Phi, psi and omega in degrees: 000332178300321179296323179295322177297313180300319178296319179297318179292321180297328179264007181058033174267078187288335178294313177296318179301320180296318180295318181293318181295323179299318179294315182296326179295329177284324185279313184214073183296339182275351181296126185295326179290326177296317179295320180297313180293331173298316177299319180293324178293320176297323179297309184287344178272359177089004177271069189294323182294317177295320179297318181297319179297320181292316178299316180297321179298319179293321180297330182271341193245352185233156173249004179292114187297323180294314179294317178302313181299315181290325178295319178297319178297320178297317177298319178296320178298318180294320178295320178298320179296316179301313181297319179296318180293319180297315181296325179294319178295317181294316180298319179295319180295319177299316182295318182290323182273330184072011183276122180248012181294145179258139179222189178228143174259123186247126176270134176263161189292142174226127185235167173063217184297326182301322182298318179295323182293322185270348184300317179298318180295319178298317181298319180293317182293316186266002178058049176230169179281153185300326181294318177295321182301317181298321181285335183278319181293123185286147174279327180208155181072180180263151172228124172283114186267324184210142171245124184195186176294152186296327179297318180295317179295320179294321179300310180287321182300318180295320178295318180296317180295320178295333179272005178084019180258112185293132180194169172205160181228142186225137173285125182298330178293332178293326178288319179296333183275356177288129178283130181241127175247128177274121184283127172273310176190157174267147172259165183301134182200153177238297183276338185224144177275135176233128185221136171268127188211172178245144176268188182296339178267009181068025178268136183271137177208182179242134179238127176252135181208160174276136180303329180295344180287341182279107184268336180199167180231155176230126180247146179192160177240129176248125183288147171255123183264145178236130177261144179198191177243140179213159180277133177272186184294341177271001180082014180257147178288137175217154179286133180233157174231127180221162180281121180272320184197184177230150174255128180273135179236146173216118177257134174254123183263125177242081185297332179295336177252002183052045181219161178236134170263113185258123181241135172216150193297326181283349181248348181280134182267088187293339180274358182249161169071217186298141176279114187276334181197166175309135183301135180213112184292343181269004184298136178265170177304317181296318179295318180296321180294315179296323176297320178297314180297321178294322178296319179295325180301332180292334186251329186288138177288161176302137181193170181292138175242117178266119185223025180255037181298320181299321179292321180299320185295334182295336185250358189241340187300332180275353183275068185296326180298321178288314184295330177295340181267001183249123175285157181278322185057036177224153176248069181259156172295155184295136177240156175289160178295149001283149178281113185275339184295318175292335178294317178293320180294325176295315180300312180295319179297320177297319177297320180299310182289326178298318180295319183289332181277000000 
């Protein structure tokens, strides 16, 4: 009778196939081919969720190569249908809104047992296999998973959040629109912050603000690369690039003014403005930087400190299309690729928008 079922499906005679499967389910419900054809009947009847469960059950419970191959083909057909339906919804949303803005979907960390639990849900939503899903979901720090139109990111983002998978999505133009002031130095202050700074046009001015306006901070290190010549394992000279030092960064976020005060050790004028510590002519850059951070701690209100920039860089340096859309907002000497300054601005900008949302 199984051969008759196969013949009915081959000729798309689904009514006959349904009658035969009904009889077979009564006679031998444990038969793997009966279960497979039940799944195929559910698939052609539009009961895609039931068909997917049946195919998945077969993939987990049998070693029969023919059934495994056909179950995989069935799963692939269902995934193709899902993707087509998803794309149709996204295309319709784009058409209705007329929004062509590009953004990024950011996955937040999930660790331990929870990661294994949500991996299957992530795989279903994003139409990938569970093994890939486990490797994609970060254990710590942020991972930019996708760059696309905002309607598409919102569509997937809402499903991920509803499934208990932490994420957020940000329009890249919103990050570009954050005003950034590069801090030259702070002047003495108690109740109010006073800072001499540069704007995007490199113009110097003074900004007065209440310390309470600073809602969070972002810390990071950007490497300084040095090129030189060194002997390789064959004893021949070759050009090398290595990290010579690091530049320390600290961003103060003032969301009420939609601006960031950006401080970095190579740009801060430690001999000007507020006295950060007892004068010491032997002070190094590191000592001066630590003194500045301690001085800020006296005035800044308690707030979130984002300091996982190094983890973030591991997943973003290759995303040149995204980074080309991000200004650096820094006055650093030219560095060889990769350009780290827009990477830090992207990280800080994401933290800025994440806090506001």
